[in-house]
LUMDO-855088 format. One record per residue (C-alpha): residue number from 1; x, y, z. Coordinates in nm, 2 decimals. Layout:
[lokol NUM [X Y Z]]
...
// end
This chain:
[lokol 1 [10.27 10.21 -1.40]]
[lokol 2 [10.33 10.58 -1.46]]
[lokol 3 [10.04 10.80 -1.54]]
[lokol 4 [10.02 10.86 -1.92]]
[lokol 5 [10.17 10.53 -2.01]]
[lokol 6 [9.86 10.42 -2.21]]
[lokol 7 [9.89 10.75 -2.41]]
[lokol 8 [10.25 10.65 -2.49]]
[lokol 9 [10.14 10.31 -2.62]]
[lokol 10 [9.85 10.46 -2.83]]
[lokol 11 [10.10 10.72 -2.98]]
[lokol 12 [10.35 10.45 -3.06]]
[lokol 13 [10.08 10.23 -3.23]]
[lokol 14 [9.95 10.52 -3.44]]
[lokol 15 [10.31 10.60 -3.56]]
[lokol 16 [10.38 10.24 -3.63]]
[lokol 17 [10.06 10.20 -3.85]]
[lokol 18 [10.15 10.51 -4.04]]
[lokol 19 [10.50 10.39 -4.10]]
[lokol 20 [10.38 10.05 -4.22]]
[lokol 21 [10.15 10.22 -4.48]]
[lokol 22 [10.43 10.43 -4.61]]
[lokol 23 [10.66 10.13 -4.64]]
[lokol 24 [10.42 9.94 -4.86]]
[lokol 25 [10.43 10.22 -5.11]]
[lokol 26 [10.81 10.24 -5.11]]
[lokol 27 [10.96 9.97 -5.33]]
[lokol 28 [11.32 10.06 -5.23]]
[lokol 29 [11.25 9.95 -4.87]]
[lokol 30 [11.18 9.58 -4.93]]
[lokol 31 [11.43 9.46 -4.68]]
[lokol 32 [11.28 9.33 -4.35]]
[lokol 33 [11.58 9.47 -4.16]]
[lokol 34 [11.52 9.82 -4.30]]
[lokol 35 [11.15 9.80 -4.20]]
[lokol 36 [11.23 9.70 -3.84]]
[lokol 37 [11.49 9.98 -3.82]]
[lokol 38 [11.24 10.24 -3.93]]
[lokol 39 [10.97 10.12 -3.69]]
[lokol 40 [11.21 10.12 -3.40]]
[lokol 41 [11.32 10.47 -3.48]]
[lokol 42 [10.96 10.59 -3.50]]
[lokol 43 [10.87 10.43 -3.17]]
[lokol 44 [11.17 10.58 -2.99]]
[lokol 45 [11.09 10.93 -3.13]]
[lokol 46 [10.73 10.91 -2.99]]
[lokol 47 [10.84 10.78 -2.65]]
[lokol 48 [11.11 11.05 -2.62]]
[lokol 49 [10.86 11.33 -2.69]]
[lokol 50 [10.59 11.20 -2.45]]
[lokol 51 [10.77 11.07 -2.14]]
[lokol 52 [10.93 11.40 -2.03]]
[lokol 53 [10.60 11.58 -2.06]]
[lokol 54 [10.43 11.32 -1.84]]
[lokol 55 [10.71 11.34 -1.57]]
[lokol 56 [10.68 11.72 -1.57]]
[lokol 57 [10.31 11.70 -1.52]]
[lokol 58 [10.34 11.45 -1.24]]
[lokol 59 [10.59 11.68 -1.06]]
[lokol 60 [10.36 11.98 -1.10]]
[lokol 61 [10.07 11.78 -0.94]]
[lokol 62 [10.26 11.68 -0.63]]
[lokol 63 [10.14 11.87 -0.32]]
[lokol 64 [10.37 11.98 -0.04]]
[lokol 65 [10.34 11.74 0.25]]
[lokol 66 [10.29 11.88 0.60]]
[lokol 67 [10.24 11.65 0.90]]
[lokol 68 [10.12 11.77 1.24]]
[lokol 69 [10.26 11.53 1.50]]
[lokol 70 [10.02 11.60 1.79]]
[lokol 71 [10.04 11.46 2.14]]
[lokol 72 [9.78 11.19 2.09]]
[lokol 73 [9.64 10.97 1.82]]
[lokol 74 [9.29 11.09 1.90]]
[lokol 75 [9.17 11.43 1.81]]
[lokol 76 [8.99 11.65 2.07]]
[lokol 77 [8.81 11.86 1.81]]
[lokol 78 [8.48 11.76 1.64]]
[lokol 79 [8.43 11.64 1.28]]
[lokol 80 [8.29 11.98 1.19]]
[lokol 81 [8.63 12.14 1.26]]
[lokol 82 [8.82 11.86 1.10]]
[lokol 83 [8.63 11.94 0.78]]
[lokol 84 [8.73 12.30 0.81]]
[lokol 85 [9.10 12.20 0.85]]
[lokol 86 [9.08 11.99 0.53]]
[lokol 87 [8.91 12.28 0.35]]
[lokol 88 [9.20 12.50 0.45]]
[lokol 89 [9.45 12.24 0.33]]
[lokol 90 [9.28 12.21 0.00]]
[lokol 91 [9.27 12.59 -0.05]]
[lokol 92 [9.64 12.61 0.02]]
[lokol 93 [9.72 12.31 -0.20]]
[lokol 94 [9.90 12.11 0.06]]
[lokol 95 [9.87 11.75 0.18]]
[lokol 96 [9.80 11.79 0.55]]
[lokol 97 [9.73 11.53 0.82]]
[lokol 98 [9.72 11.53 1.20]]
[lokol 99 [9.88 11.22 1.36]]
[lokol 100 [10.01 11.13 1.70]]
[lokol 101 [10.11 10.85 1.94]]
[lokol 102 [9.87 10.64 2.13]]
[lokol 103 [9.83 10.74 2.50]]
[lokol 104 [10.07 11.03 2.47]]
[lokol 105 [10.37 10.80 2.44]]
[lokol 106 [10.67 11.04 2.40]]
[lokol 107 [10.90 10.76 2.26]]
[lokol 108 [10.64 10.69 1.99]]
[lokol 109 [10.61 11.06 1.92]]
[lokol 110 [10.99 11.08 1.87]]
[lokol 111 [10.98 10.78 1.64]]
[lokol 112 [10.70 10.93 1.43]]
[lokol 113 [10.91 11.25 1.39]]
[lokol 114 [11.21 11.05 1.29]]
[lokol 115 [11.01 10.85 1.04]]
[lokol 116 [10.87 11.17 0.87]]
[lokol 117 [11.22 11.31 0.85]]
[lokol 118 [11.33 10.99 0.67]]
[lokol 119 [11.04 11.02 0.44]]
[lokol 120 [11.15 11.38 0.36]]
[lokol 121 [10.82 11.55 0.42]]
[lokol 122 [10.82 11.92 0.33]]
[lokol 123 [10.74 12.04 0.68]]
[lokol 124 [10.64 11.93 1.03]]
[lokol 125 [10.42 12.08 1.30]]
[lokol 126 [10.50 11.93 1.64]]
[lokol 127 [10.32 11.96 1.98]]
[lokol 128 [10.58 11.87 2.24]]
[lokol 129 [10.54 11.61 2.50]]
[lokol 130 [10.87 11.69 2.67]]
[lokol 131 [11.25 11.72 2.63]]
[lokol 132 [11.29 11.41 2.41]]
[lokol 133 [11.05 11.56 2.16]]
[lokol 134 [11.26 11.88 2.16]]
[lokol 135 [11.57 11.69 2.07]]
[lokol 136 [11.38 11.52 1.78]]
[lokol 137 [11.28 11.87 1.66]]
[lokol 138 [11.64 11.98 1.66]]
[lokol 139 [11.74 11.67 1.47]]
[lokol 140 [11.47 11.73 1.21]]
[lokol 141 [11.59 12.08 1.15]]
[lokol 142 [11.95 11.96 1.12]]
[lokol 143 [11.83 11.71 0.86]]
[lokol 144 [11.67 11.99 0.65]]
[lokol 145 [11.30 11.95 0.75]]
[lokol 146 [11.15 12.28 0.86]]
[lokol 147 [10.96 12.25 1.19]]
[lokol 148 [10.71 12.48 1.37]]
[lokol 149 [10.56 12.41 1.71]]
[lokol 150 [10.19 12.42 1.79]]
[lokol 151 [10.01 12.41 2.13]]
[lokol 152 [10.32 12.27 2.31]]
[lokol 153 [10.65 12.45 2.25]]
[lokol 154 [11.02 12.37 2.26]]
[lokol 155 [11.14 12.73 2.32]]
[lokol 156 [11.50 12.63 2.35]]
[lokol 157 [11.51 12.43 2.03]]
[lokol 158 [11.59 12.55 1.67]]
[lokol 159 [11.23 12.53 1.56]]
[lokol 160 [11.12 12.81 1.32]]
[lokol 161 [10.84 12.94 1.55]]
[lokol 162 [10.56 12.86 1.79]]
[lokol 163 [10.19 12.92 1.72]]
[lokol 164 [9.94 12.88 2.00]]
[lokol 165 [9.84 12.99 2.35]]
[lokol 166 [10.06 13.19 2.59]]
[lokol 167 [10.06 12.92 2.85]]
[lokol 168 [10.19 13.15 3.12]]
[lokol 169 [9.89 13.38 3.06]]
[lokol 170 [9.65 13.08 3.07]]
[lokol 171 [9.78 13.00 3.42]]
[lokol 172 [9.77 13.37 3.52]]
[lokol 173 [9.41 13.41 3.40]]
[lokol 174 [9.31 13.10 3.60]]
[lokol 175 [9.48 13.26 3.91]]
[lokol 176 [9.27 13.57 3.85]]
[lokol 177 [8.95 13.36 3.86]]
[lokol 178 [9.09 13.18 4.17]]
[lokol 179 [9.16 13.52 4.34]]
[lokol 180 [8.80 13.63 4.28]]
[lokol 181 [8.66 13.31 4.43]]
[lokol 182 [8.87 13.31 4.75]]
[lokol 183 [8.86 13.68 4.82]]
[lokol 184 [8.85 13.75 5.20]]
[lokol 185 [8.86 13.37 5.27]]
[lokol 186 [9.20 13.37 5.43]]
[lokol 187 [9.47 13.10 5.39]]
[lokol 188 [9.44 12.86 5.10]]
[lokol 189 [9.58 12.51 5.06]]
[lokol 190 [9.60 12.44 4.68]]
[lokol 191 [9.63 12.11 4.50]]
[lokol 192 [9.77 12.14 4.14]]
[lokol 193 [9.70 11.85 3.90]]
[lokol 194 [9.89 11.85 3.57]]
[lokol 195 [9.96 11.61 3.28]]
[lokol 196 [10.29 11.48 3.16]]
[lokol 197 [10.60 11.59 3.37]]
[lokol 198 [10.84 11.79 3.15]]
[lokol 199 [10.58 11.92 2.90]]
[lokol 200 [10.67 12.29 2.86]]
[lokol 201 [10.31 12.41 2.80]]
[lokol 202 [10.19 12.25 3.12]]
[lokol 203 [10.49 12.37 3.32]]
[lokol 204 [10.42 12.72 3.21]]
[lokol 205 [10.05 12.70 3.30]]
[lokol 206 [10.15 12.59 3.65]]
[lokol 207 [10.42 12.86 3.68]]
[lokol 208 [10.19 13.13 3.54]]
[lokol 209 [9.93 13.04 3.80]]
[lokol 210 [10.18 13.05 4.09]]
[lokol 211 [10.34 13.37 3.97]]
[lokol 212 [10.01 13.55 3.95]]
[lokol 213 [9.90 13.43 4.29]]
[lokol 214 [10.23 13.57 4.43]]
[lokol 215 [10.17 13.90 4.24]]
[lokol 216 [9.83 13.93 4.40]]
[lokol 217 [9.98 13.87 4.74]]
[lokol 218 [9.73 13.58 4.82]]
[lokol 219 [9.79 13.37 5.13]]
[lokol 220 [9.85 13.04 4.95]]
[lokol 221 [10.02 12.71 5.03]]
[lokol 222 [10.08 12.48 4.74]]
[lokol 223 [10.08 12.10 4.79]]
[lokol 224 [10.30 11.88 4.58]]
[lokol 225 [10.18 11.88 4.22]]
[lokol 226 [10.03 11.55 4.10]]
[lokol 227 [10.08 11.44 3.73]]
[lokol 228 [9.80 11.24 3.57]]
[lokol 229 [9.99 11.17 3.24]]
[lokol 230 [9.70 11.31 3.04]]
[lokol 231 [9.47 11.04 3.17]]
[lokol 232 [9.11 11.12 3.27]]
[lokol 233 [9.07 10.85 3.54]]
[lokol 234 [9.42 10.92 3.69]]
[lokol 235 [9.33 11.29 3.72]]
[lokol 236 [9.00 11.20 3.89]]
[lokol 237 [9.18 10.97 4.13]]
[lokol 238 [9.43 11.24 4.20]]
[lokol 239 [9.16 11.49 4.31]]
[lokol 240 [8.93 11.25 4.49]]
[lokol 241 [9.21 11.06 4.68]]
[lokol 242 [9.38 11.38 4.78]]
[lokol 243 [9.06 11.54 4.92]]
[lokol 244 [8.99 11.22 5.10]]
[lokol 245 [9.34 11.20 5.26]]
[lokol 246 [9.36 11.57 5.34]]
[lokol 247 [9.03 11.75 5.42]]
[lokol 248 [9.22 12.07 5.47]]
[lokol 249 [9.26 12.12 5.10]]
[lokol 250 [9.06 12.43 5.00]]
[lokol 251 [9.13 12.47 4.63]]
[lokol 252 [9.22 12.26 4.32]]
[lokol 253 [9.38 12.40 4.00]]
[lokol 254 [9.40 12.17 3.70]]
[lokol 255 [9.63 12.27 3.41]]
[lokol 256 [9.40 12.12 3.14]]
[lokol 257 [9.07 11.94 3.09]]
[lokol 258 [9.14 11.58 3.19]]
[lokol 259 [8.92 11.52 3.51]]
[lokol 260 [8.64 11.73 3.37]]
[lokol 261 [8.58 11.52 3.07]]
[lokol 262 [8.38 11.31 3.32]]
[lokol 263 [8.04 11.41 3.48]]
[lokol 264 [7.98 11.53 3.84]]
[lokol 265 [7.90 11.17 3.94]]
[lokol 266 [8.27 11.07 3.88]]
[lokol 267 [8.39 11.34 4.13]]
[lokol 268 [8.16 11.30 4.43]]
[lokol 269 [8.39 11.44 4.70]]
[lokol 270 [8.50 11.74 4.49]]
[lokol 271 [8.15 11.83 4.39]]
[lokol 272 [8.02 11.79 4.75]]
[lokol 273 [8.29 12.01 4.90]]
[lokol 274 [8.24 12.27 4.62]]
[lokol 275 [7.86 12.28 4.69]]
[lokol 276 [7.93 12.33 5.06]]
[lokol 277 [8.15 12.63 4.98]]
[lokol 278 [8.46 12.45 5.12]]
[lokol 279 [8.64 12.41 4.79]]
[lokol 280 [8.73 12.63 4.49]]
[lokol 281 [8.81 12.47 4.16]]
[lokol 282 [8.95 12.64 3.85]]
[lokol 283 [9.12 12.50 3.54]]
[lokol 284 [9.24 12.56 3.18]]
[lokol 285 [9.03 12.44 2.89]]
[lokol 286 [8.65 12.44 2.85]]
[lokol 287 [8.47 12.14 2.71]]
[lokol 288 [8.10 12.04 2.75]]
[lokol 289 [8.12 11.83 3.07]]
[lokol 290 [8.34 12.08 3.24]]
[lokol 291 [8.12 12.37 3.13]]
[lokol 292 [7.82 12.18 3.29]]
[lokol 293 [8.03 12.17 3.61]]
[lokol 294 [8.07 12.54 3.59]]
[lokol 295 [7.70 12.60 3.53]]
[lokol 296 [7.61 12.38 3.83]]
[lokol 297 [7.85 12.56 4.06]]
[lokol 298 [8.11 12.29 4.11]]
[lokol 299 [8.39 12.48 3.91]]
[lokol 300 [8.42 12.85 3.97]]
[lokol 301 [8.58 12.93 3.63]]
[lokol 302 [8.77 12.81 3.33]]
[lokol 303 [9.01 12.96 3.08]]
[lokol 304 [8.97 12.86 2.72]]
[lokol 305 [9.22 12.88 2.44]]
[lokol 306 [9.14 13.00 2.09]]
[lokol 307 [9.02 12.66 1.97]]
[lokol 308 [8.96 12.76 1.60]]
[lokol 309 [9.31 12.90 1.55]]
[lokol 310 [9.47 12.61 1.74]]
[lokol 311 [9.31 12.37 1.49]]
[lokol 312 [9.21 12.52 1.15]]
[lokol 313 [9.48 12.79 1.18]]
[lokol 314 [9.77 12.56 1.23]]
[lokol 315 [9.79 12.43 0.87]]
[lokol 316 [9.79 12.79 0.74]]
[lokol 317 [10.06 12.90 0.99]]
[lokol 318 [10.28 12.60 0.89]]
[lokol 319 [10.23 12.68 0.52]]
[lokol 320 [10.32 13.04 0.56]]
[lokol 321 [10.62 13.00 0.79]]
[lokol 322 [10.77 12.66 0.71]]
[lokol 323 [10.70 12.65 0.34]]
[lokol 324 [10.68 13.01 0.22]]
[lokol 325 [10.91 13.19 0.46]]
[lokol 326 [10.66 13.44 0.59]]
[lokol 327 [10.81 13.63 0.89]]
[lokol 328 [10.62 13.60 1.22]]
[lokol 329 [10.74 13.66 1.57]]
[lokol 330 [10.93 13.36 1.70]]
[lokol 331 [10.63 13.31 1.94]]
[lokol 332 [10.28 13.39 1.81]]
[lokol 333 [10.04 13.38 2.10]]
[lokol 334 [9.66 13.37 2.07]]
[lokol 335 [9.41 13.54 2.30]]
[lokol 336 [9.24 13.36 2.59]]
[lokol 337 [8.87 13.35 2.69]]
[lokol 338 [8.77 13.36 3.06]]
[lokol 339 [8.45 13.17 3.15]]
[lokol 340 [8.24 13.18 3.47]]
[lokol 341 [7.88 13.07 3.55]]
[lokol 342 [7.73 13.41 3.49]]
[lokol 343 [7.99 13.57 3.26]]
[lokol 344 [8.04 13.95 3.30]]
[lokol 345 [8.29 14.21 3.20]]
[lokol 346 [8.58 14.06 3.00]]
[lokol 347 [8.44 13.70 3.02]]
[lokol 348 [8.16 13.48 2.89]]
[lokol 349 [7.90 13.26 3.07]]
[lokol 350 [7.95 12.89 3.06]]
[lokol 351 [7.61 12.84 2.89]]
[lokol 352 [7.69 13.09 2.62]]
[lokol 353 [8.03 12.95 2.55]]
[lokol 354 [7.90 12.60 2.53]]
[lokol 355 [7.63 12.70 2.28]]
[lokol 356 [7.87 12.90 2.07]]
[lokol 357 [8.16 12.65 2.06]]
[lokol 358 [8.01 12.30 2.12]]
[lokol 359 [7.66 12.34 1.98]]
[lokol 360 [7.68 12.59 1.70]]
[lokol 361 [8.06 12.52 1.63]]
[lokol 362 [8.10 12.89 1.57]]
[lokol 363 [8.48 12.87 1.60]]
[lokol 364 [8.73 13.15 1.51]]
[lokol 365 [8.87 13.01 1.18]]
[lokol 366 [8.96 13.34 1.00]]
[lokol 367 [9.28 13.33 0.78]]
[lokol 368 [9.59 13.35 0.99]]
[lokol 369 [9.79 13.67 0.99]]
[lokol 370 [10.08 13.83 1.18]]
[lokol 371 [9.84 14.07 1.36]]
[lokol 372 [9.68 13.77 1.54]]
[lokol 373 [9.99 13.74 1.75]]
[lokol 374 [9.93 13.88 2.10]]
// end
């Protein structure tokens, strides 16, 4: 039933009662047919004056719909930040929801994008899992749905813009930490563990690391990269089995957080070799368990993204660019944060970062602006 339909009925009833009273006083309208005609005309008059107003009010109340199709169905940020995201959406007057496929299934992600295009949502934010996602983004744009990318880009697509980390610089910063840790230690044999093959953000983090290592003229040999498909246990197995099979490995670089969502007990060989000074570990992303590994000396350093802007900022960026046509650079990169055990110039200690981000939830959630772009 349409909102306001009860008001229509009450208006019709009032008009009908008034008309009946008048007809009793009018002797020249004694015919039943004339009474019915008058009543019907009055009812139609009331309905015609009320219904258009109700429809207009309904249209004005409708919020623009923005859907963020993330890589997974689970969210990595805590409820405290989810609350901030929804506060931003309410302030902007948009219907915003973060969704994603289970287990990072790219076929399901593509299907979700296609379904939202069919539903004619007002805008989409997409975090790419790979080339198939990028094709779905192009198809959405062609169908008239504006799309911006967040976290994982499709740089060759027709998307309106990208908002998130500079993944090449994330890798380069990790290489800077690696170079500090292996200074004067000679030849290094490095194992790289990544997520889903073809994901542009992860490819760039790997390439950024390798390019920086080359720029620094380090003596490095890279082993074949092992994908873990965004799975914690698979990432752990990749590290532990590789170290077991090849004791000559001297370093591990992981392009995200996956194996370090677990405790030290889940990585016995890695932690033992690190404690003995025979292994250097660096990675992108800094979450509580991984930060504890930094504090305990198992991981030399981590590089964090701007978590507040990646989450609470995304809805505002989408609203500005996709719905209101605000002009941003085609790529809007956010600043990185380097983390080591003791901190120092240009970085922060693991303990301080953990308290700020994961205990106090003091995230950078300032209103998004063009000057944020690095």
